[in-house]
C-alpha positions as CSV (number, residue, x, y, z in Angstrom):
1,M,218.2,58.0,68.6
2,A,216.7,55.1,70.6
3,K,217.7,51.7,69.5
4,E,214.8,49.6,68.3
5,R,214.4,46.1,69.6
6,H,212.8,43.4,67.4
7,E,211.7,40.2,69.0
8,V,212.0,37.1,66.9
9,Q,209.3,34.5,67.4
10,I,210.3,30.9,66.5
11,P,207.2,28.7,66.0
12,M,207.4,25.8,68.4
13,K,206.6,23.4,65.6
14,D,209.9,24.4,64.0
15,A,212.0,23.9,67.1
16,R,213.9,20.6,67.2
17,L,213.8,18.5,70.3
18,T,216.4,15.8,70.9
19,D,215.4,12.5,72.7
20,E,217.4,13.4,75.8
21,V,215.7,16.8,76.1
22,R,212.3,15.3,75.3
23,R,212.5,13.0,78.4
24,G,213.1,16.1,80.6
25,T,215.0,16.3,83.9
26,Y,213.4,16.4,87.4
27,A,214.5,19.2,89.7
28,N,213.1,20.2,93.1
29,E,215.3,23.3,93.7
30,V,216.6,26.1,91.6
31,F,219.5,28.5,92.3
32,I,219.5,31.8,90.4
33,A,222.6,33.9,89.7
34,N,222.0,37.4,88.4
35,M,224.7,39.2,86.4
36,R,224.6,42.4,84.5
37,D,223.9,40.8,81.1
38,E,223.0,37.2,82.0
39,V,221.0,35.1,84.3
40,I,222.0,31.6,85.2
41,L,219.5,29.0,86.5
42,D,221.0,25.9,88.1
43,F,218.3,23.3,88.5
44,V,219.1,21.0,91.4
45,Q,217.8,17.5,92.4
46,T,218.0,17.0,96.2
47,S,217.3,13.9,98.2
48,L,217.4,13.3,101.9
49,G,219.2,10.6,103.8
50,A,222.1,8.6,102.5
51,P,221.9,4.9,103.6
52,N,224.6,5.4,106.2
53,D,223.6,9.0,107.3
54,P,219.8,9.5,107.4
55,D,220.2,13.2,108.3
56,S,222.3,14.1,105.2
57,V,221.1,15.9,102.2
58,Q,222.5,15.1,98.8
59,A,222.2,17.7,96.0
60,E,223.2,17.5,92.3
61,I,222.9,20.2,89.7
62,V,221.0,18.4,86.9
63,S,220.7,21.2,84.4
64,R,222.1,24.7,83.9
65,V,220.4,27.3,81.7
66,I,222.2,30.5,80.9
67,M,220.1,33.2,79.3
68,S,220.2,36.9,78.4
69,R,218.7,39.3,81.0
70,G,216.1,40.3,78.4
71,L,214.9,36.7,78.0
72,A,214.9,36.2,81.8
73,E,212.7,39.2,82.2
74,R,210.3,37.8,79.5
75,V,210.2,34.4,81.3
76,Q,209.5,36.2,84.6
77,R,206.5,38.0,83.0
78,L,205.2,34.7,81.5
79,F,205.4,33.1,85.0
80,L,203.6,36.0,86.6
81,A,200.9,35.8,84.0
82,Q,200.2,32.1,84.7
83,D,197.2,31.1,86.8
84,F,198.5,28.2,88.9
85,S,195.2,28.1,91.0
86,E,193.7,25.5,88.6
87,A,196.6,23.2,89.1
88,D,196.4,23.7,92.9
89,E,192.7,22.8,92.8
90,M,193.5,19.6,90.8
91,D,196.2,18.7,93.4
92,S,193.8,19.1,96.3
93,R,191.1,17.0,94.6
94,T,193.7,14.2,93.9
95,D,194.9,14.4,97.5
96,S,191.3,14.1,98.8
97,A,190.6,11.2,96.6
98,D,193.8,9.4,97.7
99,R,192.8,9.9,101.4
100,E,189.3,8.6,100.8
101,S,190.5,5.5,99.0
102,A,193.1,4.7,101.8
């Protein structure tokens, strides 16, 4: 007999958000580790050029998220369903306006 899966939806209005999490964390890289039952996302903040070595790259893991493989697959589907073209259009309009005002 096949095992039934039930997905539990938690309304966002009921989810608690601490002040630290509310502020968020900036990351410009992500490293993904796949395992049989889990997926680990290491969000990294990188910066170029230490004062004494302009060719160096500094990287710091600023957040690690460990999730079940099932949740990772759900997140993947949600990302694939997103339409990022509208955000790209806004970025290009902002870039054009910045160039014109310069």
